[in-house]
N, C-alpha and C positions, 0 to 999 in steps of 0.2 A: 390475443388480450388477456391481461388475467382474470380469474376465477375467483369465487369468492373464498376456496381454500387459501388463497394466494395470499390473503389480506388477514388483519387482525380483526375483520370482521366478526362480533361473537354468534354461533351455534350452537344449537344442543346437540348432546352424544345420544346417537342413537340407542346406543346402550351403557349410560352411565353405571359406574360400581358403587360397590354399599358405601364405600369411604367418602364420594361423593357426594350421594344423596343422602347421608347424614350432617356433614361439611354446609353445603349447598343450597338443597332444599328442605331442611326441617326448620317448619316453620318456630319459632322464639313465642315464647308466654305470650308477651304485649302483643304481637300480630296475630295468635288465637285470639286473646280479647277483643281485639281491633275487627277481626273477621264476622265474631259473634255477634256485636252489639250491631252489624252493617246486614246482617242476612239472618233469614228466617229456617229456612231450610235447607238440607243437606248439599243438593247438586250446586245450590248458588255460593253455601261457602265455603265448600270443595274448589269451585271455580274462578271464586275468587284468592283465597289462596294460590293456587297454580297459576294464576292470572299475577299474582304478588312476586312468588317466589322467583319466577321464568321471566320476569321485568328487572327482577332484580340481578339476575345473572346474564342478561341479556341485553339490554338495554331498549328493546322496546315490545310489544304483545307481540304474541304469534296465538294460531290457532289453538285451542282443543283439543283440536283433532290432529295436530303436527306435537303435539307433545307426548313423548315415548310412554308406554302407560305403564311401565315400572316408576315415574316421576309420579303420577297419578293417584297411584296406589301409594306411593309412600305421601304424598300430601293427605292423601284422604284416612290412612292409620294413624300420621299424627293429628288431624281435626277428630279424633275418635272415633272414628266408622271403619267397619270391618274390609269394607269390600268400596269401590266406586260406585258414587249413586249411579243408578241406573237408566238416568234422564239429564245426567251431565253430558251428551252426547249434542242436547237440544241450546246447553249454555251460550254457542259459538251465535248461534241466530236471535238467541237472547235480546230484546231490551238491558235486562239486566248485567250483561256484558259491557253494555258502552256506559254505562252508569260506578260499573265499579272500574272502567280502566281511568275514567275520572278522580275517583277515589284514591287510587294504587298513585296515581302522578301526587295526586298532593299531598298522601301518606309521604311517599317517596322524597318531593320535594324537586318534580323535574319539568322542562315546562313541553308542551306539546309540540309537535310539530307542525308551524306552520310558514307565516313570511318573515320571523324574524329569525327564525333556524333556517329557512334557506339563504337569507342574505349573508348569514354566518358560515354558513357552509362554503357559500359562493369566495368570500372572503379569504376562510382560512384554505382553500383548495388553490385559489389562486396566490397567496403567499408562499403555500409548500409549493408548489411549478415552479417560481421564482429560483429556488435554487437544489430541486430534486426533479429526475425527468422520469424516473420510473412509476406509470400511474399506482402501483401496488402500495410504493412510498408515500405517495401524496395521497392516496387512501387512508393511509393508517395515519396521518399527521392529521388526515381530516377528523376521525373516528378521536381521537385523543381528543383534540378541543371540543370539538361536540360534548363527550362527555366531563368533559372540567366546566363547561360552561351551562350544565345539566341541561342539554337537552334529550329531548327522545329521539334515539334514531332514529335518522324516514330505512325505505328498504335501501336495497343493496342497491340496485341500478339506480337512484335515483344519484349516489353519492357516487357511483360509477361515474355516469352522464357528466356531474361537475369537474371532477377531477382531468377527463376526457377533453371539458371545453374549457378550465383552467392553464390548464400544460398548451391545448394550440394558441390560446388569447398570447400568455406568455411568451412562447415563442414566435411569436409573429412580431411581436414588439421589438424582439429582440433581433429578428430578422432584419425589420426597419429599421432600427438602431444602427444595425452592421453596416445595412446600404447605405445610410446616410453620413458614413467613416468613409468610406471609402473614395477616394479622388480620383479621376480623370484617368489618370494613370492606372489605378492600380484595378480600374475598372475595366478599363484595357485590355489588360496584363491580362486577367480571368477569364474576360471573352474571349480571349485567342489562344487558351486551355482549350477551349471545347469546338472549337473550329477543328478540321484536317486538308492540309494543302491538297491540292489534287495528285500529287506527286509522292505526296505519303501513306505507306500505309497504315500508320495508325496517326492518332494525335498528341496531340503534346499529355492531353489529361490520362491515357495512357502510361506516360512517360512519369507523372506526377503518381501516379498510384504506383507502379511497379517499383520494384525497393534495388539499389544495387546490391554485386554480390555480397558477399558474404563477409564481415566487418572486421580484418583480419590485416595485416602492417603490408603484403603486397598491392591491397587496393586503395590505401589508405587516398592516392592522388585525386582517385576515382569517387569516394567519397566526397572529398574537397571538392570536388569539381562543382559534385550532385547538389551540396550544399551552397557551393556560389551561386548555381542556377535556381535555385528554390529563395533566395535572397533577392534576388531577380524581377521575382514575382511582385515585390515592393507593399508585400503585407506585413505592416507590421503588428507586435503585440497588443500597442494602442487599439487596434481594430475591434478588439474584442474587451474593452475597458469595461469591468463592472457585471460582465457575464460570468456569470460564476461556471467553473473550469468544467464542471459536470456536464453543463451545456454546450459547452466549446468540446468536448470529446463526443459528444451523440452526436453534433452535427457533424463532424469528421470522419466518424464512423458509419452514419448514412450517406457522407460525400462519396468513399471508398467502395461501401453496394454498388453503387449507381455508374452505367456507362453513360457516351457524351449524348445518346439520345434521351435516354429517361431524366438526367439533367438539361437537358435544352427541354422538356415538356413542363420543366416548375415554373412556379412564378418569378420574376425576378429577382424581388427579394430573397425568397430562400435559394436558388442558385445562386447566386453571388454568397452570397452567405457563406453556404455548403463548401461552394469551392475554396472561398477565402480561408474558414475553419483546416478546411485537409491542407490548403498548402503551409498551415502555421503547425500543425500537427505532423507534416513532413518533414518540416523545418526542424521542427524540437527533434523529432526520430535522429535525425542526419544529425544533427548537435551532440546529441548521445552517444550516437556511433564513434564518430572520430573523438568524443573524448575517454570510450572505452579504449579503442586502440590506443592513443595514447600512453592510457594506464598503462595498457597491456606491455605496450614498447618498452618504456620504462620499468615495468618490473621484470620481464624477459634480462633488459641491461643489466638487474643488478644480480638477477638470477646465473647469467653466464657468467659476472664476474667472484659472484660466491663459488659459483663451479671451478672458477680461473685459481683461485685462493687454497681450495681443498687439492687443485694437482699440483700447484707449486709446495706446499706443506708437505703431499707426500713423495715430490721429485728432491724433496732440500730434507728428506728422514734424516740421512747420515751427518750432514753439516749441521743439525740440532742437535747430534749423537754427541758431535764432536765438540760441543758447544758446553754439553754437560761434562763429558770427561774432562775437558779444562778446567770448570768449575772444581771438579770434583777434587783433583791434583791442587789446586789453589787453595780448598780447605785444607788439605791433609799437611801442603807445606804452612797454613797458617798456624795451624795446633801441633804443629811437629817441636820440638822442646829445644831450648837456645832463645838467646836474646831477640828485643825484637828486631835488631838490623839485622841476626841473623837469619829471619822468620823473612824477614821484606828481600833480604836475598833468597831465598828460597824460591819465593814468588815469584821472583824474574828471574828468575833461571825460566821457568815455564811460560811466561808471558813474553819476554824479551823477543824471542827468532821470530813470531809471528804474529807483534801487537797489533800491525797494520789490518792485517788480513781479519783477528778477531775481532779489531773493532769495527771493523766493515762489515762482517757476519753480523755480529749483532747489531747494529743498526738497520739492517734488513729484514732480521726475524722480528723485532720491533715495531717498525713500520708495518706489520702482518699480526703483532700481537692482538688477541682476545680477539680471532675472527674478523679480523679490519679486512672487509675486502672491497674497501673504497679505493687503493692505488688501482689495482685492474680494472677500474670501469674503461680506463681512455682506452684499452685494447681495442672493446668492441664498442664506444661511442660513432666512431669516424664515418659506422655507414647509416648508422642511421639519425644523425644531426639534422641532413637535411630536412625529414619528415617530422621532429621532434619539433623544429622551426618551421613549419610551414603551418604545422596547428598552434604553434603562438600566435601567426600573426593570423590566421583565419577565424579563430574565436575571440570572442572577446569573454575575457577573466574578470571578473566583480570579488571583492573584498566584502563579506558578508559582517563583518563588525568594523569596527574604527581603526583598527592597524591596516596601514598602507605600505608598509615595509615590503611586501611580495607582487604588488600590483608597480610599485617603484622599478623594482628589483626585475620586473619582466620586459616593463619600456627602455632601463637602460642596457639589456642585455640585445633587444631587439634593433634599438641606437647603433650598435657594437656588434650588428651580426658579420658583417663583410669584414668586421678589423681581423690580420692575421696578426698583432703582436702578442705575446706572451704575456705581457703585464696592461692592466688596463688600469687609469686612474681615474679615481671615484671620486677625491675630494675636489672642490672648486679654492681655489688659490686666488685670493685677493690681493687685488696691484700694489705692489708697494707696501703690501702687511705683512707680519706672519704668521699670523689666524689662518687657520683653515676650517671652510664649513660642511659637512659630510656632504656628498651627494646626493644619500641612500642610505636606510636605515639597514643595517648587517643583522639583527639582532634573531634575523630566521637561520640562522648560521648556526648550527650544531655544533658542538664541542669535537664531536670527529671529525667535523668537512673542518676546521679553522686550521691545523698543521698544512692544508693542502690546500684549501684555499688563500690562506693569506699568511704565508708561511715566516714571514718577517718580523710579524707583529705579536702581540697575546690577544687573546680574546676580550680583556678589559680596555683596549687600547682601541681608537681608529686606525685603522693603515691608511698607505695612501697608495697602495693599490692592489689589486688581486691579480690570481693567477684566471686568465681569460678563463681556460679548457676547464681547470676546476671550480671555475664559480658556474658556467654554463650548466655543469651537469650537478651542481647545487643547489641553483635554483630550479630544475627542469625535475628533481626528486624532488622537492619541496612544492613545484605544483600538483605532482601527480599527491602528492601525501595532503594536500591541503584539497582538493577536489574531493579525496574520498570522504575528510572529513567534513565538508560541507563548508572548510573556511574561504576557500573560495569558490563561486557560482561561475553558472552560461545563462546567460539572461534567454527563455524563449525554449533553455530545455527541458529535460523533464526529469530524473533522477537528479541530474547535474543546476538544477533550477534553484532559486534562492528561497530557503525557506522559510524567510520572514513574509514573505507574501500570502502564504496559507495562514497567518494569526490575525485572527479577527482584530479588530479597531478596540480599543479602549473604551470608547461611547457604546458601540454596539456589546461588548462583557459585559458592561455595566448594567444595559439593558434587560440583557438575557440572565444577569447572574443570580437573582431572584429565584426566578422561574424556573431554571436550572438544579438550584441549590435543594427545593421542593421537590423535585421529581425524582432526583439521587438521594433525597433521604440524609445529605450533609448540609452544613451551618453554612452559612456563608460570610458573618463574620469572622474579622481576622480573628481574635482572640476565641470567639468560640470556636474558632474551625481548627485550632492547635490543641483546643481543651478536649476536644473529641477525638480527635488522635492520640493522644497522650494516654485516653481513657481507653480507647480499643488496644492502644499497644503494653497498657498494664495490664487487661484482661487477656491479653493474648501472655503476656509472661506470667501472671499467675495460673495458667492449664497447662501451659508447657511444664513450669516446676511440676506441678502434681501431680501429673502423668509421667513426669521422668523417671522414678522408681522402676515403673511398672515398664518402660519402652526399652523394648530389647535389642530394639535399630537405633537408639542411643546412646552417645558415651561421651565423656567427657575426659581429653588427654593434652595435660598440659597446657588446661585452661581452655582449648580450645574444642568446639563442637562438634560431635563427628559422628555422622549418618551414615548407615550399613543398607549395603543394597538387599528393595524387600526380596524376600523368598516369594519362589512361586506357591501359588496355589496346589495342591495333589490335587490329583485328578479325580472326580466323582467315582466311586465306585461301580464297575460295571460301565463305564462309560463305554470303552471299545468296542466292546458286544453289543453297545445301544446302536452305535454308530453301523458296524455291520451288519445288523437286523434291519436299519433304515435304509441300508444302499441298498441292500435285497431286495425289497418290498419296495422301492421308487419306483416309479413308471416312467420311466423314459420320456422327455418333450421337447420338444424341437423348440430350435432358438427365437424361429417368427412367433411361437405359441407364446414362449416366455416374453419376448416385448410387445405382445398384444396383451399379455394377461398385465405383465407390469404397467403399463399404459392404462388401462381402464385403472388398476388400483392407486398411482400415483403420479398420473395424469403428467409424465415427464417430456410430453412435446410442447408444453407450456411454454418452454426457454427454447425452440424454435421457430422461427417467422419473419419476418420482414425486419430488420433492422429500425423502421421508424415507427415501431409501434403498432401500427395498421393491422387489421384482418386479413389473414391470409387472403389470396384470390386464387389458389388452386382450387380443385375440384378435390374433395374428400383429404384435405391437409393432413390429418392424423394420419390414415392408411397411407398416406405418400413420405408422411417423415419415418414411418416404423419400417417402410421399405429400403427407405434411403439409408437408413440407419444398419442395418441389415447387410446393405451393400456395399458398405465404405465400411463399415466398422468390421467385417470382416473379409475386408479384402477380396474377395469375389470379383468388384469390378462390373459395369451395369453391363456389358452382352451376356458373362454366364447367371447373372442372377434373373437376366428379361427371359434365359433357358427353363431355368427352374418353378418362374412364376406366372400361371397362365393370366392370361392379359393385361400382358406389360412389352412395352418395346423398350430398347437402350434407351431411348431419349427418354 
């Protein structure tokens, strides 16, 4: 569970710096006059000022016995005393402190902690827990809201308990909602996952948690079969409608850490929710894996074609040299003396004997000019066609814009999957009419693809037919590119999901816009926002202009600014001898001692523990975490570690 140091709950530093003492704990003239009017003796006056300054820093009252002596000494000097009054230790138990607390609250304008504050804490904790899962994050949101609403901060344990209660309440409500949305078929499927047949050594739950082999092209069929099995569990994304993604991921992560026995020990609503979340998460992961495999297959196809182009160019270097030599001779003949007819005859003397062969070689060279490797794709496509079509058939691809040309092309492609015709008709010709209606939009076909997809039509014309194989390659390539650019998405996946689902609604944006602007320090009105950006840009430009003459790393060439690489600062004089002396004098420390010391300083073991967020049920969990880190972090293994550390066995 998070400690106070894991949150933004304010605390006093044990040794504040001189700068912090001056900036934070120095009473101003108004505060000094205010304290002087309300106290007569030195101890109450210093106590009141210390109470005021620490409250301004923390937002809650702390006993003066817990305030570092440097702060008390600084406040006493600011109040005009040479030292801290001797009777100040009795201030905490005096009635004056209780009266001064009321004065400080009134002076600062905060409300004391009570029922109103408790209700506010419960409300803001619940609101935060509806979208956040980490207890520390919920506590930080609650602290921010309490400060904004001018409440005195309660004890950390009170906020901690409120955050825990809010998270548990919200999670139970989410789990109940998910359980109600599951139909009988889905419930039955989930319960079957948690049951093991007598003749099976492992339950379906183990199959759900286990991953297929590495996502490679060779295992494409295995992944698609695994995806189909996951879809048979009948868990739709609508089951978690309205539940934040962070909650769904937490439910799935908790389910992944539990075995069948632990799952069956849970309450029904929680058990079904965790199982459904894991099914949904595993389905999304499977979709991501098959999409990654599709992208890699298409990219490898293009890489192989590009390699074939380079081999082709290397193989036909002599042909290219011959064409260049022919062009050289033609140019010399053109520049020779004589009439136009004589020069034309000279040119013909070079070309006419092998004009057909030269033309054929020119057309072959032109087909691959400009590193155009597309004509070589068909050489490698036939081996991958079945796997690529299986992906298109198994995965639902949705356009993220109003342009539906790609989804229409995919549907057309799948409809003619078994066709063996060289050309496919893509227009619907009305019977008895001369006009034609395109069956789909070919605007996605790039200029480099057009001579291959529709060799008999111009890009500005609507072709009657397309070359089937080249059209397949063009569509598959475009699907790969649009998956990477998020123009196509896969519902239910993670990286390839619809990015628009992450947007806040217009209503929610308007509700939170003003609050966000206040916290971010930016105007929310359109004109004011643009004006603020222009002002900041002008200020930055002015600073850059003023510093340009002295900026040795910036120069302007041909109207463009060029930044030079920063030079590395030279090492301080004596650095090497210092490092050598330090190494000679340092006492060697064992790894376990280092792990124990850093845990004492940083408390890094707080990141370990049950994924549900509950306290660990291990005996001496910190010691166990340190030893386990030592065991597996240095690859000793449990047996060797148990031999090296007394009191441990390999378990």
